[in-house]
N, C-alpha and C positions, 0 to 999 in steps of 0.2 A: 810702573805704569799700569793703570787700570781704566776700564771704560764702564759707564753706566748708561742706561737707556730709559726712555719713557715715551709714551704715546698719548697725546692729548686730543680729545674730540673738540672740534671747533664749532661755534654756533653758525647757523645759517646766515649767509651774507657776510661772513668774516672777510676782512680786506688784507690779505697778505702783503699787498703792494705798499701799505703804510709802514709795516714792519721793515720791509726791505729798504725802502727809501730812507728811513731813519738811520739805518746802519750803513748806508752807502755814502754818507756825507763826506768822508775822507777818501778822495780818489786815489790816494797812494796805497790804500789797502794793507797797511802795516799791522793793524789790529783787528779789522773786520774785512771779510771778503764775501761779497754778495754776488750771487748769480741768479739765474732765472727762477729757480724754485726754492731758494733758501740761502743760508749764510753760514759762515764760520766766524767765530768771535773768540779772541783770546781773553781770558779772565782768570782771576785768582779764585781758587776753590779751597776753602779752609786754609788759605795762605799758600797754596801750591799752584804753580802754573797749570792751566787747563785750556782745552779747546772745545768750545761748544759748537756742535754741528746741528743746525735746525733746518728741517726739510718740510715743505708743505705738500701734502698728498691728499687730494679729494676729500676735503672736510676734516683733515687731521693734521696735527703738527707732530712730527717724529723728531725727537731730540736724542742726541748721544753726547756724552761728555767724556773726553779723553783727558785723564788727569796724570800729571807726572808725579805719581805717588798713590796713596790710598784714597779711594774715591768717595766713600760714604754710601748712602742709600738713594734709591731712585725716587723716593717720596720727596726728598729735599730738592732734587733736580726738577721734579714736576712743579713744586711750589714756585721755584724761581721761574720756570718756563711760563706758567700761567700769569705771573706778574708781568714778565716782559711782553707778553702778548696782550696785556690789558683785559684779561678775561673776567676780572672781578668788577669791571666798570659797567654799571647798569645803563648802557647807552640806549637800550630799547625803551626804557621809561622816558628818558629825555626826548627821544624822537617822537614818541606818541604824544607828548605834551606840546611839542613845538613845531610839528610838521606843517601846521597851518599858519604859523607866524609870518607876518608880511615880509620880514627881513630874513629870519632864520630858515623859513620853509624851503627856499631855493637852495641854500647851502646844504641842508639836510638831504634834500632830494638828490643833489649832485654827488653826495658822499655818504649814502645811507650805510649805517654800520660802522662809521668811523670811531676808532678807539685810539687812545693815546699810547704809543709804544713807550715802555718803561725801560729803565736801565737795569743791569743785572743786580746792582746793589744801591741802596740809598746814598752811600758815600760817592759812588760814581756820579749820581745825579747832582749832588752838591758841588763836587769838584767841577763839573761841566758848567753849572750855573754861575759859579764864581768866575770861571774862565771867560764866560760869555758876557759878563757885565759890560754894558755900554759899548760893545763892539759888534761888528758884523759876524754872521755865522762863519763866513770864510776865514776871517781872522781868528776866530775862536778855534776852528778846526786846526789851523796851523799851529797855534800855541799848544793845543792838546797833544798834537803829534810830537812836538818837541819835548813836552813833558814825558810822554811815554818813552821816547828815545833816551831821555836823561835817566829815567829809572831803569830802563833796559831789562825789564822782567819778561822773559820769553818762554813760551811753551816749546817743547821739543819739535813741534811742527815749524817753528820759526815765527809764529804769530806773536806780536807784542801783547802783553796783558796789562789791563788798566791797573795801576798801582793801588794798593790798599792804603789805609790811613798810616800804618806803621812805616811803610816805605816812603811816603811823602813827608811824614814827620821827621825822617832822618835827613832830609835835605836842608839847605840853608836858603835864606832869602836871595843871596847872590846867585846861587845856582838856578833858582826859579826865575830870577831876573834875566839870566842868560837865555832861558827858554822863551822869554817874551812877556812874562808876567810883570805888571807894574808893581811898585813897592806896596801899594795898598792891597792888591790881589795876593801878592806873596804872603803878606802878613795874615790875610784872611785864610788862605789855604793852610798855612802852618798852624794857625790857631785852631781851625777846624780839625785838622789831623791829630794834633796833640790832645785835644779834648776827646776825640773818639778813641784814641789809644788808651787814655787814662780811665775811660769809662764814664767820664762826665757827660758825654753825649752818646747814649747807647743806641746808635742809629739802627742797627739790625733788630734789636729787641723791640723797637717801636713798631716794627712790622706786625707785631702780634696784636695790634689794636689800640695803640696809644692815640689819644685825641689830637686832632690836628692843631687845636689851640695850644695844647701843651708843647707840642713839637715846635710850633712857631715861636712861642715865648722863649724856649731854650735856645733856638737857633739865632734869634734876633739879638741875643746877648753876646754873640760872637762878633768881635770887631770886624767890620767889612762886609757883614751879611745884613742886607736890608730886605724890605718887603717883597720886591720883585724876585730876589734870589730865593727867598723862602717859598713863595708861591710856586715858582718854577720847580724847585726841588721836591716840594710836596706832590706836585703833579707827576713828575718823571720818576721819583723814587718811591712814592707811596700810593700813587693812583688817586690822590685827593682831587676831586673835580670842582672844588669851589674856591680855589685861590683867585684873587682878582689880579689879572695881568695887565691892568690898565696902563702901566708904565712901559709896556713893550712897544717898540716903534712899529714892528710888523703888524701887531694887533691893531694899532691906531690907524695905520695906513689902510689895512683891509676894511676896517670899519668905515672909513671915509668912502671907500668904493661902494660898500653895501648901502650906505645912506645917500649916495649920490652927491656927496659934499665936494666942493672945490678944493678944500684943504683937509688934511687929516685932523680929526678932533684932538683937542689937548687932553692931558691926563685926567683932568677933573671931569670933562664931558664923557670920556671913555669909561671912567669909573662909574659914573651915574648910569650910563647905558647898560653896562654889564650887571649892575646891582639888581636889575629887574629879573635876572635869570638865576639868582641864587636858589638852590645850591649847585648850579651847573656852570658857574662863570668860567672856570678854566676849560671846560669842554667846549663852551662857546668860543673861547679864545683859540682852541685847537682848530675849530672849523674856520675861523678867520685866518689862521696861519696857513691852513690847507688851501685856501683861496689863492694865496700867493705862492704856494708850494715852497714855503720858507724853510730851506734846509731839510727837506723831508718832514717838515713841521715837527 
């Protein structure tokens, strides 16, 4: 067992509550435990069970990682922490440009500094995106919990760790079905996992600056992964702020509220409205999610 630490300075106006809400989605607290000033999260670190402890302290994020084995260096932990906190997202530029917009201005004023919390790894973002296809957040949380219990990868603290591609690739479609995945989602999860294990989809390597268009093309070739899944995973896993989430029911519902419409816009209307905000379409979607407080958005 070993522990590494890092200390990250946060920008003025940083919103810890968004990070905490994102990790509070599962009330059973089997893999993430959130309290008033931080959280603990089980994850796999270089394939080993680990527990991330993240604390917010007056303009700083204090991270420690307790690994059941050799831990590696603090620089790697800091890079992961900065991604999870959304610190590479240039939200200040977005807010300067649109704070006077007739519809967005009010959303920005209500949540100035909003950033999109990211997952610990791109694979976790993709697994969540597939799990959440066309179902409610509550249903997706339940299926995710069952998947974690099925894999039963635990840190010595007792926290469950999100499985990596190798662990999910070792499952069968029947096992995933018992956890609540449809046949189509089981096939998609297994195809994704197997391609990641083989190196056909170098998900972590893409963090070093692969173009979103290249990642999208490669992911769309996986059976069961469509445009919504790709846009969501690029946002949560890579911090790409220009995916068009016009197919998202919560985005459409919130847009209807913003526009004062009697009914939520259809996908075509939502896509056309979001298009005007490129290259910030996914960040606009996050503000719309936040309007509904959809699953910690």
